[in-house]
PDB file of N, H, CA, C and O in Angstrom:
ATOM      1  N   MET A   1     114.989  14.288  48.893  1.00  0.00           N
ATOM      2  CA  MET A   1     113.599  14.148  48.515  1.00  0.00           C
ATOM      3  C   MET A   1     112.723  14.355  49.752  1.00  0.00           C
ATOM      4  O   MET A   1     113.012  13.826  50.825  1.00  0.00           O
ATOM      5  N   ILE A   2     111.656  15.129  49.589  1.00  0.00           N
ATOM      6  H   ILE A   2     111.421  15.559  48.717  1.00  0.00           H
ATOM      7  CA  ILE A   2     110.743  15.414  50.690  1.00  0.00           C
ATOM      8  C   ILE A   2     109.742  14.270  50.810  1.00  0.00           C
ATOM      9  O   ILE A   2     109.121  13.889  49.818  1.00  0.00           O
ATOM     10  N   PRO A   3     109.578  13.723  52.002  1.00  0.00           N
ATOM     11  CA  PRO A   3     108.603  12.649  52.181  1.00  0.00           C
ATOM     12  C   PRO A   3     107.185  13.130  51.868  1.00  0.00           C
ATOM     13  O   PRO A   3     106.809  14.243  52.235  1.00  0.00           O
ATOM     14  N   ALA A   4     106.407  12.295  51.193  1.00  0.00           N
ATOM     15  H   ALA A   4     106.713  11.391  50.895  1.00  0.00           H
ATOM     16  CA  ALA A   4     105.053  12.650  50.789  1.00  0.00           C
ATOM     17  C   ALA A   4     104.102  12.709  51.981  1.00  0.00           C
ATOM     18  O   ALA A   4     103.062  13.363  51.908  1.00  0.00           O
ATOM     19  N   ASN A   5     104.439  12.049  53.050  1.00  0.00           N
ATOM     20  H   ASN A   5     105.285  11.518  53.109  1.00  0.00           H
ATOM     21  CA  ASN A   5     103.523  11.978  54.189  1.00  0.00           C
ATOM     22  C   ASN A   5     103.957  12.828  55.380  1.00  0.00           C
ATOM     23  O   ASN A   5     103.524  12.581  56.506  1.00  0.00           O
ATOM     24  N   ARG A   6     104.801  13.817  55.146  1.00  0.00           N
ATOM     25  H   ARG A   6     105.153  14.018  54.232  1.00  0.00           H
ATOM     26  CA  ARG A   6     105.268  14.639  56.269  1.00  0.00           C
ATOM     27  C   ARG A   6     104.205  15.641  56.678  1.00  0.00           C
ATOM     28  O   ARG A   6     103.393  16.073  55.860  1.00  0.00           O
ATOM     29  N   LYS A   7     104.216  16.003  57.942  1.00  0.00           N
ATOM     30  H   LYS A   7     104.875  15.652  58.607  1.00  0.00           H
ATOM     31  CA  LYS A   7     103.283  16.985  58.490  1.00  0.00           C
ATOM     32  C   LYS A   7     103.640  18.370  57.930  1.00  0.00           C
ATOM     33  O   LYS A   7     104.818  18.723  57.878  1.00  0.00           O
ATOM     34  N   PRO A   8     102.647  19.152  57.513  1.00  0.00           N
ATOM     35  CA  PRO A   8     102.940  20.491  56.991  1.00  0.00           C
ATOM     36  C   PRO A   8     103.615  21.367  58.049  1.00  0.00           C
ATOM     37  O   PRO A   8     103.352  21.235  59.244  1.00  0.00           O
ATOM     38  N   THR A   9     104.472  22.246  57.592  1.00  0.00           N
ATOM     39  H   THR A   9     104.685  22.353  56.621  1.00  0.00           H
ATOM     40  CA  THR A   9     105.121  23.189  58.496  1.00  0.00           C
ATOM     41  C   THR A   9     104.095  24.225  58.933  1.00  0.00           C
ATOM     42  O   THR A   9     103.364  24.767  58.104  1.00  0.00           O
ATOM     43  N   GLU A  10     104.042  24.498  60.221  1.00  0.00           N
ATOM     44  H   GLU A  10     104.636  24.058  60.893  1.00  0.00           H
ATOM     45  CA  GLU A  10     103.069  25.442  60.764  1.00  0.00           C
ATOM     46  C   GLU A  10     103.446  26.875  60.404  1.00  0.00           C
ATOM     47  O   GLU A  10     104.630  27.200  60.325  1.00  0.00           O
ATOM     48  N   PRO A  11     102.453  27.735  60.186  1.00  0.00           N
ATOM     49  CA  PRO A  11     102.710  29.133  59.834  1.00  0.00           C
ATOM     50  C   PRO A  11     103.588  29.859  60.851  1.00  0.00           C
ATOM     51  O   PRO A  11     104.409  30.695  60.473  1.00  0.00           O
ATOM     52  N   GLY A  12     103.425  29.552  62.127  1.00  0.00           N
ATOM     53  H   GLY A  12     102.758  28.873  62.434  1.00  0.00           H
ATOM     54  CA  GLY A  12     104.244  30.197  63.152  1.00  0.00           C
ATOM     55  C   GLY A  12     105.718  29.904  62.995  1.00  0.00           C
ATOM     56  O   GLY A  12     106.562  30.773  63.214  1.00  0.00           O
ATOM     57  N   LYS A  13     106.023  28.682  62.617  1.00  0.00           N
ATOM     58  H   LYS A  13     105.338  27.976  62.439  1.00  0.00           H
ATOM     59  CA  LYS A  13     107.428  28.302  62.398  1.00  0.00           C
ATOM     60  C   LYS A  13     107.981  29.037  61.177  1.00  0.00           C
ATOM     61  O   LYS A  13     109.118  29.509  61.196  1.00  0.00           O
ATOM     62  N   ILE A  14     107.181  29.133  60.123  1.00  0.00           N
ATOM     63  H   ILE A  14     106.257  28.750  60.108  1.00  0.00           H
ATOM     64  CA  ILE A  14     107.592  29.879  58.925  1.00  0.00           C
ATOM     65  C   ILE A  14     107.843  31.341  59.298  1.00  0.00           C
ATOM     66  O   ILE A  14     108.845  31.931  58.892  1.00  0.00           O
ATOM     67  N   LEU A  15     106.928  31.914  60.071  1.00  0.00           N
ATOM     68  H   LEU A  15     106.115  31.434  60.401  1.00  0.00           H
ATOM     69  CA  LEU A  15     107.074  33.311  60.489  1.00  0.00           C
ATOM     70  C   LEU A  15     108.402  33.528  61.209  1.00  0.00           C
ATOM     71  O   LEU A  15     109.138  34.463  60.895  1.00  0.00           O
ATOM     72  N   VAL A  16     108.701  32.675  62.159  1.00  0.00           N
ATOM     73  H   VAL A  16     108.103  31.916  62.414  1.00  0.00           H
ATOM     74  CA  VAL A  16     109.925  32.843  62.938  1.00  0.00           C
ATOM     75  C   VAL A  16     111.169  32.562  62.100  1.00  0.00           C
ATOM     76  O   VAL A  16     112.080  33.387  62.037  1.00  0.00           O
ATOM     77  N   GLU A  17     111.204  31.393  61.457  1.00  0.00           N
ATOM     78  H   GLU A  17     110.464  30.723  61.508  1.00  0.00           H
ATOM     79  CA  GLU A  17     112.417  30.954  60.753  1.00  0.00           C
ATOM     80  C   GLU A  17     112.720  31.747  59.480  1.00  0.00           C
ATOM     81  O   GLU A  17     113.883  32.005  59.167  1.00  0.00           O
ATOM     82  N   GLU A  18     111.680  32.128  58.755  1.00  0.00           N
ATOM     83  H   GLU A  18     110.736  31.918  59.009  1.00  0.00           H
ATOM     84  CA  GLU A  18     111.889  32.775  57.457  1.00  0.00           C
ATOM     85  C   GLU A  18     111.775  34.299  57.486  1.00  0.00           C
ATOM     86  O   GLU A  18     112.207  34.974  56.551  1.00  0.00           O
ATOM     87  N   PHE A  19     111.200  34.836  58.548  1.00  0.00           N
ATOM     88  H   PHE A  19     110.849  34.288  59.308  1.00  0.00           H
ATOM     89  CA  PHE A  19     111.003  36.278  58.601  1.00  0.00           C
ATOM     90  C   PHE A  19     111.617  36.925  59.840  1.00  0.00           C
ATOM     91  O   PHE A  19     112.498  37.775  59.713  1.00  0.00           O
ATOM     92  N   LEU A  20     111.176  36.543  61.018  1.00  0.00           N
ATOM     93  H   LEU A  20     110.460  35.852  61.120  1.00  0.00           H
ATOM     94  CA  LEU A  20     111.641  37.240  62.222  1.00  0.00           C
ATOM     95  C   LEU A  20     113.142  37.085  62.443  1.00  0.00           C
ATOM     96  O   LEU A  20     113.829  38.073  62.702  1.00  0.00           O
ATOM     97  N   ILE A  21     113.654  35.880  62.348  1.00  0.00           N
ATOM     98  H   ILE A  21     113.096  35.078  62.137  1.00  0.00           H
ATOM     99  CA  ILE A  21     115.104  35.672  62.575  1.00  0.00           C
ATOM    100  C   ILE A  21     115.935  36.401  61.515  1.00  0.00           C
ATOM    101  O   ILE A  21     116.840  37.155  61.873  1.00  0.00           O
ATOM    102  N   PRO A  22     115.654  36.197  60.211  1.00  0.00           N
ATOM    103  CA  PRO A  22     116.464  36.907  59.208  1.00  0.00           C
ATOM    104  C   PRO A  22     116.368  38.437  59.302  1.00  0.00           C
ATOM    105  O   PRO A  22     117.339  39.142  59.026  1.00  0.00           O
ATOM    106  N   LEU A  23     115.200  38.939  59.690  1.00  0.00           N
ATOM    107  H   LEU A  23     114.412  38.367  59.914  1.00  0.00           H
ATOM    108  CA  LEU A  23     115.022  40.389  59.815  1.00  0.00           C
ATOM    109  C   LEU A  23     115.486  40.920  61.174  1.00  0.00           C
ATOM    110  O   LEU A  23     115.423  42.120  61.442  1.00  0.00           O
ATOM    111  N   LYS A  24     115.953  39.998  62.026  1.00  0.00           N
ATOM    112  H   LYS A  24     116.004  39.024  61.809  1.00  0.00           H
ATOM    113  CA  LYS A  24     116.416  40.350  63.373  1.00  0.00           C
ATOM    114  C   LYS A  24     115.332  41.099  64.164  1.00  0.00           C
ATOM    115  O   LYS A  24     115.600  42.085  64.849  1.00  0.00           O
ATOM    116  N   LEU A  25     114.093  40.588  64.041  1.00  0.00           N
ATOM    117  H   LEU A  25     113.875  39.786  63.484  1.00  0.00           H
ATOM    118  CA  LEU A  25     112.961  41.142  64.775  1.00  0.00           C
ATOM    119  C   LEU A  25     112.598  40.214  65.926  1.00  0.00           C
ATOM    120  O   LEU A  25     112.454  39.006  65.738  1.00  0.00           O
ATOM    121  N   SER A  26     112.454  40.776  67.099  1.00  0.00           N
ATOM    122  H   SER A  26     112.571  41.757  67.252  1.00  0.00           H
ATOM    123  CA  SER A  26     111.940  39.987  68.219  1.00  0.00           C
ATOM    124  C   SER A  26     110.424  39.915  68.070  1.00  0.00           C
ATOM    125  O   SER A  26     109.832  40.647  67.276  1.00  0.00           O
ATOM    126  N   GLN A  27     109.814  39.043  68.827  1.00  0.00           N
ATOM    127  H   GLN A  27     110.294  38.448  69.472  1.00  0.00           H
ATOM    128  CA  GLN A  27     108.359  38.972  68.803  1.00  0.00           C
ATOM    129  C   GLN A  27     107.762  40.300  69.267  1.00  0.00           C
ATOM    130  O   GLN A  27     106.766  40.756  68.707  1.00  0.00           O
ATOM    131  N   SER A  28     108.343  40.907  70.257  1.00  0.00           N
ATOM    132  H   SER A  28     109.152  40.536  70.713  1.00  0.00           H
ATOM    133  CA  SER A  28     107.862  42.202  70.755  1.00  0.00           C
ATOM    134  C   SER A  28     107.961  43.279  69.680  1.00  0.00           C
ATOM    135  O   SER A  28     107.048  44.088  69.516  1.00  0.00           O
ATOM    136  N   ASP A  29     109.067  43.284  68.956  1.00  0.00           N
ATOM    137  H   ASP A  29     109.809  42.627  69.090  1.00  0.00           H
ATOM    138  CA  ASP A  29     109.239  44.254  67.874  1.00  0.00           C
ATOM    139  C   ASP A  29     108.193  44.037  66.783  1.00  0.00           C
ATOM    140  O   ASP A  29     107.656  44.997  66.231  1.00  0.00           O
ATOM    141  N   PHE A  30     107.911  42.783  66.481  1.00  0.00           N
ATOM    142  H   PHE A  30     108.347  42.004  66.930  1.00  0.00           H
ATOM    143  CA  PHE A  30     106.944  42.480  65.436  1.00  0.00           C
ATOM    144  C   PHE A  30     105.537  42.884  65.866  1.00  0.00           C
ATOM    145  O   PHE A  30     104.756  43.367  65.046  1.00  0.00           O
ATOM    146  N   VAL A  31     105.208  42.694  67.126  1.00  0.00           N
ATOM    147  H   VAL A  31     105.842  42.301  67.793  1.00  0.00           H
ATOM    148  CA  VAL A  31     103.901  43.127  67.645  1.00  0.00           C
ATOM    149  C   VAL A  31     103.764  44.641  67.482  1.00  0.00           C
ATOM    150  O   VAL A  31     102.705  45.130  67.087  1.00  0.00           O
ATOM    151  N   LYS A  32     104.824  45.379  67.783  1.00  0.00           N
ATOM    152  H   LYS A  32     105.684  44.982  68.104  1.00  0.00           H
ATOM    153  CA  LYS A  32     104.792  46.835  67.615  1.00  0.00           C
ATOM    154  C   LYS A  32     104.628  47.210  66.150  1.00  0.00           C
ATOM    155  O   LYS A  32     103.886  48.136  65.821  1.00  0.00           O
ATOM    156  N   LEU A  33     105.317  46.495  65.273  1.00  0.00           N
ATOM    157  H   LEU A  33     105.920  45.743  65.540  1.00  0.00           H
ATOM    158  CA  LEU A  33     105.215  46.741  63.836  1.00  0.00           C
ATOM    159  C   LEU A  33     103.796  46.481  63.333  1.00  0.00           C
ATOM    160  O   LEU A  33     103.275  47.228  62.505  1.00  0.00           O
ATOM    161  N   LEU A  34     103.182  45.419  63.838  1.00  0.00           N
ATOM    162  H   LEU A  34     103.605  44.812  64.510  1.00  0.00           H
ATOM    163  CA  LEU A  34     101.817  45.087  63.429  1.00  0.00           C
ATOM    164  C   LEU A  34     100.819  46.130  63.925  1.00  0.00           C
ATOM    165  O   LEU A  34      99.863  46.459  63.222  1.00  0.00           O
ATOM    166  N   GLY A  35     101.036  46.648  65.126  1.00  0.00           N
ATOM    167  H   GLY A  35     101.813  46.381  65.697  1.00  0.00           H
ATOM    168  CA  GLY A  35     100.177  47.686  65.683  1.00  0.00           C
ATOM    169  C   GLY A  35      98.762  47.216  65.948  1.00  0.00           C
ATOM    170  O   GLY A  35      98.512  46.022  66.120  1.00  0.00           O
ATOM    171  N   GLY A  36      97.838  48.164  65.980  1.00  0.00           N
ATOM    172  H   GLY A  36      98.040  49.133  65.841  1.00  0.00           H
ATOM    173  CA  GLY A  36      96.423  47.859  66.164  1.00  0.00           C
ATOM    174  C   GLY A  36      96.125  47.045  67.402  1.00  0.00           C
ATOM    175  O   GLY A  36      96.539  47.399  68.506  1.00  0.00           O
ATOM    176  N   THR A  37      95.405  45.953  67.216  1.00  0.00           N
ATOM    177  H   THR A  37      95.069  45.665  66.320  1.00  0.00           H
ATOM    178  CA  THR A  37      94.965  45.119  68.337  1.00  0.00           C
ATOM    179  C   THR A  37      95.925  43.974  68.638  1.00  0.00           C
ATOM    180  O   THR A  37      95.587  43.066  69.397  1.00  0.00           O
ATOM    181  N   TRP A  38      97.104  44.007  68.057  1.00  0.00           N
ATOM    182  H   TRP A  38      97.379  44.745  67.441  1.00  0.00           H
ATOM    183  CA  TRP A  38      98.056  42.919  68.268  1.00  0.00           C
ATOM    184  C   TRP A  38      98.649  42.979  69.670  1.00  0.00           C
ATOM    185  O   TRP A  38      98.978  44.047  70.186  1.00  0.00           O
ATOM    186  N   THR A  39      98.776  41.786  70.273  1.00  0.00           N
ATOM    187  H   THR A  39      98.508  40.918  69.854  1.00  0.00           H
ATOM    188  CA  THR A  39      99.391  41.650  71.592  1.00  0.00           C
ATOM    189  C   THR A  39     100.430  40.526  71.529  1.00  0.00           C
ATOM    190  O   THR A  39     100.418  39.696  70.620  1.00  0.00           O
ATOM    191  N   GLN A  40     101.304  40.526  72.495  1.00  0.00           N
ATOM    192  H   GLN A  40     101.314  41.201  73.233  1.00  0.00           H
ATOM    193  CA  GLN A  40     102.304  39.461  72.583  1.00  0.00           C
ATOM    194  C   GLN A  40     101.656  38.080  72.720  1.00  0.00           C
ATOM    195  O   GLN A  40     102.079  37.150  72.033  1.00  0.00           O
ATOM    196  N   PRO A  41     100.641  37.912  73.586  1.00  0.00           N
ATOM    197  CA  PRO A  41     100.011  36.593  73.694  1.00  0.00           C
ATOM    198  C   PRO A  41      99.365  36.112  72.385  1.00  0.00           C
ATOM    199  O   PRO A  41      99.411  34.923  72.073  1.00  0.00           O
ATOM    200  N   LYS A  42      98.771  37.023  71.631  1.00  0.00           N
ATOM    201  H   LYS A  42      98.733  37.989  71.884  1.00  0.00           H
ATOM    202  CA  LYS A  42      98.154  36.651  70.348  1.00  0.00           C
ATOM    203  C   LYS A  42      99.217  36.146  69.372  1.00  0.00           C
ATOM    204  O   LYS A  42      99.026  35.116  68.725  1.00  0.00           O
ATOM    205  N   LEU A  43     100.340  36.871  69.265  1.00  0.00           N
ATOM    206  H   LEU A  43     100.494  37.707  69.791  1.00  0.00           H
ATOM    207  CA  LEU A  43     101.413  36.433  68.377  1.00  0.00           C
ATOM    208  C   LEU A  43     102.018  35.120  68.861  1.00  0.00           C
ATOM    209  O   LEU A  43     102.308  34.239  68.052  1.00  0.00           O
ATOM    210  N   SER A  44     102.212  34.982  70.166  1.00  0.00           N
ATOM    211  H   SER A  44     101.976  35.698  70.823  1.00  0.00           H
ATOM    212  CA  SER A  44     102.770  33.744  70.719  1.00  0.00           C
ATOM    213  C   SER A  44     101.875  32.545  70.428  1.00  0.00           C
ATOM    214  O   SER A  44     102.365  31.443  70.181  1.00  0.00           O
ATOM    215  N   ALA A  45     100.560  32.765  70.457  1.00  0.00           N
ATOM    216  H   ALA A  45     100.162  33.660  70.657  1.00  0.00           H
ATOM    217  CA  ALA A  45      99.624  31.676  70.161  1.00  0.00           C
ATOM    218  C   ALA A  45      99.746  31.224  68.710  1.00  0.00           C
ATOM    219  O   ALA A  45      99.613  30.034  68.422  1.00  0.00           O
ATOM    220  N   ILE A  46      99.996  32.149  67.801  1.00  0.00           N
ATOM    221  H   ILE A  46     100.104  33.116  68.035  1.00  0.00           H
ATOM    222  CA  ILE A  46     100.202  31.782  66.396  1.00  0.00           C
ATOM    223  C   ILE A  46     101.517  31.038  66.241  1.00  0.00           C
ATOM    224  O   ILE A  46     101.575  30.007  65.571  1.00  0.00           O
ATOM    225  N   ILE A  47     102.564  31.550  66.852  1.00  0.00           N
ATOM    226  H   ILE A  47     102.517  32.388  67.397  1.00  0.00           H
ATOM    227  CA  ILE A  47     103.887  30.924  66.741  1.00  0.00           C
ATOM    228  C   ILE A  47     103.882  29.516  67.331  1.00  0.00           C
ATOM    229  O   ILE A  47     104.534  28.618  66.797  1.00  0.00           O
ATOM    230  N   SER A  48     103.163  29.320  68.413  1.00  0.00           N
ATOM    231  H   SER A  48     102.634  30.050  68.847  1.00  0.00           H
ATOM    232  CA  SER A  48     103.129  27.994  69.046  1.00  0.00           C
ATOM    233  C   SER A  48     102.127  27.043  68.395  1.00  0.00           C
ATOM    234  O   SER A  48     102.039  25.877  68.780  1.00  0.00           O
ATOM    235  N   GLY A  49     101.377  27.531  67.416  1.00  0.00           N
ATOM    236  H   GLY A  49     101.448  28.479  67.103  1.00  0.00           H
ATOM    237  CA  GLY A  49     100.424  26.663  66.720  1.00  0.00           C
ATOM    238  C   GLY A  49      99.085  26.530  67.409  1.00  0.00           C
ATOM    239  O   GLY A  49      98.277  25.683  67.029  1.00  0.00           O
ATOM    240  N   LYS A  50      98.834  27.349  68.412  1.00  0.00           N
ATOM    241  H   LYS A  50      99.491  28.037  68.721  1.00  0.00           H
ATOM    242  CA  LYS A  50      97.564  27.277  69.142  1.00  0.00           C
ATOM    243  C   LYS A  50      96.471  28.121  68.496  1.00  0.00           C
ATOM    244  O   LYS A  50      95.288  27.923  68.771  1.00  0.00           O
ATOM    245  N   LYS A  51      96.862  29.062  67.639  1.00  0.00           N
ATOM    246  H   LYS A  51      97.824  29.223  67.416  1.00  0.00           H
ATOM    247  CA  LYS A  51      95.909  29.923  66.930  1.00  0.00           C
ATOM    248  C   LYS A  51      96.206  29.826  65.444  1.00  0.00           C
ATOM    249  O   LYS A  51      97.363  29.882  65.029  1.00  0.00           O
ATOM    250  N   SER A  52      95.161  29.681  64.649  1.00  0.00           N
ATOM    251  H   SER A  52      94.221  29.635  64.986  1.00  0.00           H
ATOM    252  CA  SER A  52      95.367  29.563  63.207  1.00  0.00           C
ATOM    253  C   SER A  52      95.338  30.929  62.528  1.00  0.00           C
ATOM    254  O   SER A  52      94.959  31.938  63.122  1.00  0.00           O
ATOM    255  N   ILE A  53      95.747  30.923  61.280  1.00  0.00           N
ATOM    256  H   ILE A  53      96.055  30.102  60.798  1.00  0.00           H
ATOM    257  CA  ILE A  53      95.797  32.134  60.482  1.00  0.00           C
ATOM    258  C   ILE A  53      94.401  32.434  59.933  1.00  0.00           C
ATOM    259  O   ILE A  53      93.801  31.608  59.244  1.00  0.00           O
ATOM    260  N   THR A  54      93.901  33.617  60.245  1.00  0.00           N
ATOM    261  H   THR A  54      94.388  34.288  60.805  1.00  0.00           H
ATOM    262  CA  THR A  54      92.621  34.075  59.718  1.00  0.00           C
ATOM    263  C   THR A  54      92.899  35.053  58.574  1.00  0.00           C
ATOM    264  O   THR A  54      94.047  35.419  58.323  1.00  0.00           O
ATOM    265  N   LYS A  55      91.844  35.467  57.891  1.00  0.00           N
ATOM    266  H   LYS A  55      90.911  35.170  58.095  1.00  0.00           H
ATOM    267  CA  LYS A  55      92.021  36.442  56.802  1.00  0.00           C
ATOM    268  C   LYS A  55      92.638  37.735  57.330  1.00  0.00           C
ATOM    269  O   LYS A  55      93.527  38.304  56.697  1.00  0.00           O
ATOM    270  N   LYS A  56      92.168  38.198  58.486  1.00  0.00           N
ATOM    271  H   LYS A  56      91.446  37.736  59.000  1.00  0.00           H
ATOM    272  CA  LYS A  56      92.692  39.433  59.073  1.00  0.00           C
ATOM    273  C   LYS A  56      94.170  39.291  59.431  1.00  0.00           C
ATOM    274  O   LYS A  56      94.964  40.194  59.169  1.00  0.00           O
ATOM    275  N   ILE A  57      94.532  38.176  60.019  1.00  0.00           N
ATOM    276  H   ILE A  57      93.887  37.442  60.232  1.00  0.00           H
ATOM    277  CA  ILE A  57      95.938  37.937  60.364  1.00  0.00           C
ATOM    278  C   ILE A  57      96.783  37.879  59.098  1.00  0.00           C
ATOM    279  O   ILE A  57      97.870  38.455  59.054  1.00  0.00           O
ATOM    280  N   ALA A  58      96.300  37.196  58.076  1.00  0.00           N
ATOM    281  H   ALA A  58      95.417  36.728  58.112  1.00  0.00           H
ATOM    282  CA  ALA A  58      97.023  37.104  56.800  1.00  0.00           C
ATOM    283  C   ALA A  58      97.242  38.487  56.207  1.00  0.00           C
ATOM    284  O   ALA A  58      98.320  38.774  55.687  1.00  0.00           O
ATOM    285  N   LEU A  59      96.233  39.344  56.278  1.00  0.00           N
ATOM    286  H   LEU A  59      95.357  39.111  56.699  1.00  0.00           H
ATOM    287  CA  LEU A  59      96.371  40.710  55.760  1.00  0.00           C
ATOM    288  C   LEU A  59      97.399  41.504  56.556  1.00  0.00           C
ATOM    289  O   LEU A  59      98.217  42.222  55.980  1.00  0.00           O
ATOM    290  N   ASP A  60      97.358  41.376  57.876  1.00  0.00           N
ATOM    291  H   ASP A  60      96.694  40.793  58.344  1.00  0.00           H
ATOM    292  CA  ASP A  60      98.322  42.083  58.732  1.00  0.00           C
ATOM    293  C   ASP A  60      99.750  41.610  58.461  1.00  0.00           C
ATOM    294  O   ASP A  60     100.655  42.431  58.310  1.00  0.00           O
ATOM    295  N   PHE A  61      99.957  40.308  58.400  1.00  0.00           N
ATOM    296  H   PHE A  61      99.222  39.641  58.523  1.00  0.00           H
ATOM    297  CA  PHE A  61     101.296  39.772  58.124  1.00  0.00           C
ATOM    298  C   PHE A  61     101.781  40.203  56.746  1.00  0.00           C
ATOM    299  O   PHE A  61     102.935  40.602  56.589  1.00  0.00           O
ATOM    300  N   ALA A  62     100.905  40.124  55.751  1.00  0.00           N
ATOM    301  H   ALA A  62      99.968  39.800  55.879  1.00  0.00           H
ATOM    302  CA  ALA A  62     101.286  40.483  54.378  1.00  0.00           C
ATOM    303  C   ALA A  62     101.717  41.949  54.308  1.00  0.00           C
ATOM    304  O   ALA A  62     102.737  42.275  53.701  1.00  0.00           O
ATOM    305  N   LYS A  63     100.949  42.810  54.920  1.00  0.00           N
ATOM    306  H   LYS A  63     100.120  42.546  55.413  1.00  0.00           H
ATOM    307  CA  LYS A  63     101.255  44.242  54.907  1.00  0.00           C
ATOM    308  C   LYS A  63     102.581  44.527  55.610  1.00  0.00           C
ATOM    309  O   LYS A  63     103.384  45.327  55.130  1.00  0.00           O
ATOM    310  N   SER A  64     102.804  43.877  56.739  1.00  0.00           N
ATOM    311  H   SER A  64     102.152  43.227  57.129  1.00  0.00           H
ATOM    312  CA  SER A  64     104.013  44.124  57.535  1.00  0.00           C
ATOM    313  C   SER A  64     105.267  43.495  56.957  1.00  0.00           C
ATOM    314  O   SER A  64     106.367  44.013  57.151  1.00  0.00           O
ATOM    315  N   LEU A  65     105.113  42.382  56.247  1.00  0.00           N
ATOM    316  H   LEU A  65     104.219  41.962  56.089  1.00  0.00           H
ATOM    317  CA  LEU A  65     106.278  41.635  55.781  1.00  0.00           C
ATOM    318  C   LEU A  65     106.496  41.695  54.268  1.00  0.00           C
ATOM    319  O   LEU A  65     107.463  41.128  53.760  1.00  0.00           O
ATOM    320  N   GLY A  66     105.605  42.377  53.546  1.00  0.00           N
ATOM    321  H   GLY A  66     104.819  42.838  53.958  1.00  0.00           H
ATOM    322  CA  GLY A  66     105.782  42.498  52.099  1.00  0.00           C
ATOM    323  C   GLY A  66     105.479  41.215  51.344  1.00  0.00           C
ATOM    324  O   GLY A  66     106.044  40.963  50.280  1.00  0.00           O
ATOM    325  N   THR A  67     104.593  40.415  51.894  1.00  0.00           N
ATOM    326  H   THR A  67     104.134  40.620  52.758  1.00  0.00           H
ATOM    327  CA  THR A  67     104.183  39.181  51.230  1.00  0.00           C
ATOM    328  C   THR A  67     102.733  39.356  50.771  1.00  0.00           C
ATOM    329  O   THR A  67     102.186  40.458  50.831  1.00  0.00           O
ATOM    330  N   SER A  68     102.127  38.282  50.321  1.00  0.00           N
ATOM    331  H   SER A  68     102.571  37.388  50.272  1.00  0.00           H
ATOM    332  CA  SER A  68     100.724  38.337  49.950  1.00  0.00           C
ATOM    333  C   SER A  68      99.897  37.661  51.038  1.00  0.00           C
ATOM    334  O   SER A  68     100.399  36.781  51.737  1.00  0.00           O
ATOM    335  N   PRO A  69      98.633  38.062  51.189  1.00  0.00           N
ATOM    336  CA  PRO A  69      97.779  37.382  52.151  1.00  0.00           C
ATOM    337  C   PRO A  69      97.575  35.906  51.765  1.00  0.00           C
ATOM    338  O   PRO A  69      97.411  35.047  52.631  1.00  0.00           O
ATOM    339  N   GLU A  70      97.587  35.632  50.466  1.00  0.00           N
ATOM    340  H   GLU A  70      97.720  36.330  49.762  1.00  0.00           H
ATOM    341  CA  GLU A  70      97.418  34.256  49.986  1.00  0.00           C
ATOM    342  C   GLU A  70      98.549  33.354  50.468  1.00  0.00           C
ATOM    343  O   GLU A  70      98.330  32.173  50.737  1.00  0.00           O
ATOM    344  N   PHE A  71      99.749  33.904  50.578  1.00  0.00           N
ATOM    345  H   PHE A  71      99.927  34.863  50.359  1.00  0.00           H
ATOM    346  CA  PHE A  71     100.881  33.128  51.098  1.00  0.00           C
ATOM    347  C   PHE A  71     100.545  32.600  52.490  1.00  0.00           C
ATOM    348  O   PHE A  71     100.730  31.415  52.767  1.00  0.00           O
ATOM    349  N   TRP A  72     100.053  33.474  53.363  1.00  0.00           N
ATOM    350  H   TRP A  72      99.903  34.437  53.138  1.00  0.00           H
ATOM    351  CA  TRP A  72      99.762  33.088  54.740  1.00  0.00           C
ATOM    352  C   TRP A  72      98.545  32.188  54.829  1.00  0.00           C
ATOM    353  O   TRP A  72      98.516  31.261  55.639  1.00  0.00           O
ATOM    354  N   MET A  73      97.540  32.449  54.009  1.00  0.00           N
ATOM    355  H   MET A  73      97.563  33.202  53.352  1.00  0.00           H
ATOM    356  CA  MET A  73      96.337  31.601  54.024  1.00  0.00           C
ATOM    357  C   MET A  73      96.657  30.191  53.508  1.00  0.00           C
ATOM    358  O   MET A  73      96.041  29.212  53.930  1.00  0.00           O
ATOM    359  N   GLY A  74      97.617  30.103  52.601  1.00  0.00           N
ATOM    360  H   GLY A  74      98.117  30.898  52.258  1.00  0.00           H
ATOM    361  CA  GLY A  74      98.001  28.818  52.034  1.00  0.00           C
ATOM    362  C   GLY A  74      98.766  27.919  53.004  1.00  0.00           C
ATOM    363  O   GLY A  74      98.866  26.709  52.796  1.00  0.00           O
ATOM    364  N   LEU A  75      99.298  28.515  54.055  1.00  0.00           N
ATOM    365  H   LEU A  75      99.216  29.497  54.224  1.00  0.00           H
ATOM    366  CA  LEU A  75     100.044  27.726  55.029  1.00  0.00           C
ATOM    367  C   LEU A  75      99.088  27.012  55.959  1.00  0.00           C
ATOM    368  O   LEU A  75      99.523  26.292  56.857  1.00  0.00           O
TER     369      LEU A  75
END
């Protein structure tokens, strides 16, 4: 049973545990896949919980990972 008062899992942890590791993508590889204005420090800030998910980030993740932007915004 999941405790009702547990802290929500951060989007960065979901990204790493549920997507990058299973897809065998390094953070550098994922930055290249995202393209555009993405940098390693920007992705690292999301993974470490220092940067939150914006609409633009949700769209980029959804497009790259085959998910919906709502999935990322909901985290």
